C-alpha positions as CSV (number, residue, x, y, z in Angstrom):
1,X,-11.2,25.2,-75.7
2,X,-7.8,23.9,-74.5
3,X,-7.5,26.9,-72.2
4,X,-10.7,26.0,-70.4
5,X,-9.6,22.3,-70.1
6,X,-6.2,23.4,-68.7
7,X,-7.8,25.7,-66.2
8,X,-10.2,23.1,-65.1
9,X,-7.4,20.6,-64.6
10,X,-5.3,23.2,-62.7
11,X,-8.3,24.0,-60.5
12,X,-8.9,20.3,-59.8
13,X,-5.2,19.8,-58.9
14,X,-5.4,22.9,-56.7
15,X,-8.5,21.5,-54.9
16,X,-6.7,18.2,-54.3
17,X,-3.7,19.9,-52.8
18,X,-5.8,22.0,-50.6
19,X,-7.9,19.0,-49.5
20,X,-4.7,17.0,-48.8
21,X,-3.2,19.8,-46.7
22,X,-6.4,20.3,-44.8
23,X,-6.7,16.6,-44.0
24,X,-3.1,16.3,-43.1
25,X,-3.5,19.2,-40.7
26,X,-6.5,17.6,-39.1
27,X,-4.6,14.3,-38.7
28,X,-1.6,16.1,-37.0
29,X,-4.0,17.9,-34.6
30,X,-5.7,14.6,-33.8
31,X,-2.3,13.0,-33.0
32,X,-1.3,16.0,-30.9
33,X,-4.6,15.7,-28.9
34,X,-4.0,12.0,-28.4
35,X,-0.4,12.7,-27.2
36,X,-1.7,15.3,-24.7
37,X,-4.2,12.8,-23.4
38,X,-1.5,10.2,-22.9
39,X,0.8,12.7,-21.2
40,X,-1.9,13.1,-18.5
41,X,-2.1,9.4,-17.7
42,X,-0.2,7.5,-15.1
43,X,-0.2,3.7,-15.6
44,X,0.9,0.7,-13.5
45,X,1.5,-2.4,-15.7
46,X,1.2,-4.8,-12.7
47,X,-0.6,-5.1,-9.5
48,X,1.5,-6.8,-6.8
49,X,0.3,-8.2,-3.4
50,X,1.7,-6.7,-0.2
51,X,5.0,-8.5,0.6
52,X,5.8,-7.0,4.0
53,X,2.8,-7.3,6.3
54,X,1.8,-4.1,8.1
55,X,3.8,-1.9,5.7
56,X,2.7,1.8,5.7
57,X,2.3,4.0,2.6
58,X,2.6,7.8,3.0
59,X,2.7,7.4,6.8
60,X,-1.2,7.2,6.7
61,X,-2.2,3.9,5.0
62,X,-1.4,0.7,6.9
63,X,-1.0,-2.7,5.2
64,X,-2.7,-5.9,6.1
65,X,-1.3,-8.2,8.8
66,X,-0.5,-11.0,6.3
67,X,1.1,-11.0,2.8
68,X,-1.0,-11.3,-0.3
69,X,-0.3,-12.4,-3.9
70,X,-1.7,-11.4,-7.2
71,X,-1.8,-13.4,-10.5
72,X,-2.2,-10.3,-12.8
73,X,-3.5,-6.8,-12.8
74,X,-3.0,-3.2,-14.0
75,X,-4.2,0.3,-13.2
76,X,-4.3,3.7,-14.8
77,X,-5.5,7.2,-14.0
78,X,-6.1,10.2,-16.3
79,X,-4.9,13.2,-14.2
80,X,-6.8,15.6,-16.5
81,X,-10.3,14.1,-16.1
82,X,-10.1,11.8,-13.0
83,X,-10.9,8.6,-14.9
84,X,-9.5,5.6,-13.1
85,X,-9.4,2.0,-14.3
86,X,-8.0,-1.0,-12.5
87,X,-8.3,-4.7,-12.8
88,X,-6.8,-7.4,-10.5
89,X,-6.8,-11.1,-10.9
90,X,-6.0,-13.7,-8.3
91,X,-5.7,-11.3,-5.3
92,X,-5.5,-13.9,-2.5
93,X,-3.8,-14.3,0.9
94,X,-0.2,-15.8,0.7
95,X,0.3,-16.8,4.3
96,X,-1.9,-17.9,7.2
97,X,-0.7,-19.5,10.5
98,X,-3.6,-22.0,10.3
99,X,-3.0,-22.7,6.6
100,X,-6.8,-22.7,6.1
101,X,-7.0,-19.5,4.2
102,X,-3.9,-19.6,2.0
103,X,-4.9,-19.0,-1.7
104,X,-8.3,-17.6,-0.8
105,X,-9.8,-14.1,-0.3
106,X,-10.5,-15.0,3.3
107,X,-13.1,-12.6,4.7
108,X,-12.6,-9.9,2.1
109,X,-15.7,-9.2,0.0
110,X,-15.0,-5.8,-1.6
111,X,-12.0,-3.7,-2.5
112,X,-11.4,-0.2,-3.7
113,X,-8.6,1.5,-5.6
114,X,-6.8,4.3,-3.7
115,X,-4.5,7.0,-5.2
116,X,-2.1,8.3,-2.6
117,X,-1.3,11.7,-4.0
118,X,1.8,13.6,-2.9
119,X,3.0,10.5,-1.1
120,X,6.2,11.9,0.3
121,X,5.0,15.2,1.7
122,X,1.4,15.8,2.9
123,X,-0.4,12.8,1.4
124,X,-4.0,13.0,0.2
125,X,-6.1,9.8,-0.4
126,X,-8.5,9.5,-3.3
127,X,-10.7,6.4,-3.2
128,X,-12.7,4.8,-6.0
129,X,-16.0,3.3,-5.3
130,X,-15.9,-0.2,-3.7
131,X,-16.2,-3.2,-6.1
132,X,-16.8,-6.8,-5.4
133,X,-13.9,-9.2,-4.9
134,X,-14.8,-12.6,-6.4
135,X,-13.9,-15.8,-4.6
136,X,-11.0,-16.2,-7.0
137,X,-9.7,-12.7,-6.1
138,X,-10.8,-10.8,-9.2
139,X,-12.0,-7.2,-9.2
140,X,-12.6,-4.5,-11.8
141,X,-13.2,-0.8,-11.7
142,X,-13.8,1.7,-14.5
143,X,-15.1,5.1,-13.3
144,X,-14.0,8.6,-12.2
145,X,-12.9,10.3,-9.0
146,X,-12.3,14.0,-8.0
147,X,-8.6,14.5,-7.9
148,X,-6.9,17.1,-5.7
149,X,-4.3,19.4,-7.3
150,X,-1.5,17.4,-5.6
151,X,-2.2,14.5,-8.0
152,X,-1.8,16.6,-11.1
153,X,1.0,18.8,-9.7
154,X,3.2,15.9,-8.7
155,X,2.2,12.8,-10.8
156,X,5.6,11.2,-10.1
157,X,4.7,11.2,-6.4
158,X,1.4,9.3,-6.8
159,X,1.0,5.7,-5.6
160,X,-1.8,3.3,-6.5
161,X,-3.1,0.9,-3.8
162,X,-5.9,-1.7,-3.6
163,X,-7.5,-1.5,-0.2
164,X,-10.0,-3.6,1.7
165,X,-13.5,-2.0,1.5
166,X,-15.8,-4.6,3.0
167,X,-15.4,-7.8,5.0
168,X,-17.4,-10.6,6.7
169,X,-18.9,-9.6,10.1
170,X,-16.4,-9.5,12.9
171,X,-13.4,-8.5,10.7
172,X,-14.2,-4.8,10.3
173,X,-10.7,-3.9,11.7
174,X,-9.4,-4.9,8.2
175,X,-11.3,-2.2,6.4
176,X,-9.1,0.5,4.9
177,X,-5.9,-1.6,5.0
178,X,-4.0,-2.0,1.8
179,X,-3.2,-5.5,0.4
180,X,-1.8,-4.7,-3.1
181,X,-0.1,-1.9,-5.0
182,X,0.6,-0.7,-8.6
183,X,4.0,-1.6,-9.9
184,X,6.0,-1.0,-13.1
185,X,4.8,2.5,-13.4
186,X,4.6,4.5,-16.7
187,X,5.7,7.3,-16.8
């Protein structure tokens, strides 16, 4: 009778060890998958308003004719699946000769996020859909885009911009200009 009891105890211990090893392996695989997903992300911890009016990015995207400021914001892109997220708070104009528009969104009603891929060589622009810019200068986007190979091939050469997508009538010349950028990049 003792032999049966010892065998049952050994079998239970063996099953516990096998279960522990299997669960540990699954945990390690899950951690590796999370790491791989993080490796494909480029993040910008801050969004900063354009400082030098008219500045050009990648020799193809012109900046607004006036400086802008931002209270807070961030952006990220997953280069493996094209998911882009950005949020900006307090995107408002910082200078105006008439002083009437300082601290407002002026005529800007919608913005979009733009990835400038391969910024130093032959730049490619990837735009998100346009999103509303509130009167306080707040905007959020969470969606996906189709990324060209240059984004994934040279992630270190990718820039994030906020660009003007829609304006009040009579100010259409501002559409497409950038007024903020991603800063404090990881990685």
